[in-house]
Backbone as CSV, one residue per row, in Angstrom:
resi,resn,N_x,N_y,N_z,CA_x,CA_y,CA_z,C_x,C_y,C_z
1,MET,5.080,-0.437,62.929,6.522,-0.716,62.977,6.780,-2.212,62.735
2,THR,5.914,-3.027,63.303,6.106,-4.479,63.172,6.091,-4.889,61.705
3,SER,5.185,-4.289,60.934,5.080,-4.660,59.519,6.371,-4.319,58.778
4,ASP,7.019,-3.218,59.182,8.263,-2.821,58.524,9.352,-3.863,58.771
5,TYR,9.462,-4.295,60.023,10.487,-5.302,60.340,10.189,-6.611,59.614
6,THR,8.923,-6.978,59.565,8.533,-8.222,58.889,8.893,-8.152,57.415
7,THR,8.619,-6.993,56.792,8.935,-6.835,55.370,10.439,-6.912,55.147
8,ALA,11.205,-6.272,56.015,12.665,-6.280,55.877,13.210,-7.696,56.027
9,ILE,12.711,-8.409,57.040,13.170,-9.788,57.262,12.800,-10.659,56.064
10,ALA,11.584,-10.511,55.565,11.137,-11.304,54.415,12.022,-11.011,53.209
11,GLY,12.381,-9.740,53.021,13.250,-9.361,51.905,14.623,-9.989,52.045
12,LEU,15.179,-9.940,53.250,16.510,-10.528,53.472,16.482,-12.031,53.228
13,ILE,15.435,-12.687,53.689,15.314,-14.140,53.487,15.205,-14.447,51.995
14,ALA,14.404,-13.663,51.278,14.234,-13.884,49.839,15.571,-13.727,49.126
15,ILE,16.331,-12.675,49.481,17.643,-12.445,48.861,18.585,-13.599,49.196
16,ALA,18.562,-14.042,50.439,19.438,-15.148,50.854,19.113,-16.412,50.065
17,VAL,17.827,-16.671,49.870,17.413,-17.869,49.118,17.876,-17.766,47.669
18,VAL,17.705,-16.587,47.072,18.120,-16.396,45.676,19.630,-16.566,45.547
19,LEU,20.390,-15.931,46.440,21.856,-16.043,46.379,22.291,-17.490,46.579
20,THR,21.674,-18.168,47.524,22.023,-19.578,47.774,21.742,-20.421,46.538
21,GLY,20.605,-20.168,45.905,20.255,-20.916,44.693,21.253,-20.655,43.579
22,MET,21.652,-19.391,43.406,22.624,-19.050,42.361,23.960,-19.722,42.639
23,VAL,24.419,-19.672,43.874,25.701,-20.290,44.241,25.648,-21.797,44.006
24,ALA,24.559,-22.422,44.403,24.419,-23.872,44.216,24.444,-24.209,42.730
25,PHE,23.761,-23.387,41.914,23.730,-23.642,40.471,25.121,-23.473,39.868
26,VAL,25.835,-22.431,40.283,27.188,-22.184,39.761,28.124,-23.325,40.156
27,LEU,28.026,-23.760,41.409,28.904,-24.846,41.870,28.565,-26.148,41.152
28,SER,27.308,-26.322,40.779,26.904,-27.549,40.098,27.306,-27.501,38.627
29,ARG,27.631,-26.292,38.137,28.021,-26.138,36.734,29.371,-25.433,36.607
30,PRO,30.445,-26.011,37.160,31.760,-25.360,37.102,32.302,-25.299,35.685
31,SER,31.877,-26.234,34.823,32.379,-26.275,33.451,31.950,-25.020,32.681
32,ASP,30.804,-24.428,33.068,30.325,-23.237,32.373,31.209,-22.027,32.671
33,LEU,31.744,-21.969,33.898,32.568,-20.826,34.280,34.000,-20.987,33.776
34,SER,34.504,-22.220,33.791,35.890,-22.432,33.363,35.978,-23.606,32.383
35,PRO,35.487,-23.412,31.157,35.544,-24.485,30.153,36.981,-24.793,29.743
36,ASP,37.864,-23.800,29.903,39.266,-23.988,29.502,39.972,-24.971,30.438
37,SER,39.492,-25.082,31.674,40.138,-25.978,32.641,40.028,-27.431,32.174
38,ARG,38.980,-27.721,31.429,38.813,-29.075,30.907,39.776,-29.279,29.746
């Protein structure tokens, strides 16, 4: 049972890291999402 919880937690952490990285990249590149605003 412990291994299952560990795997689930590791998966959630991995997803959180990926989402955080994507959000940071998008925020660092606002011109790519809204080039018309410029």
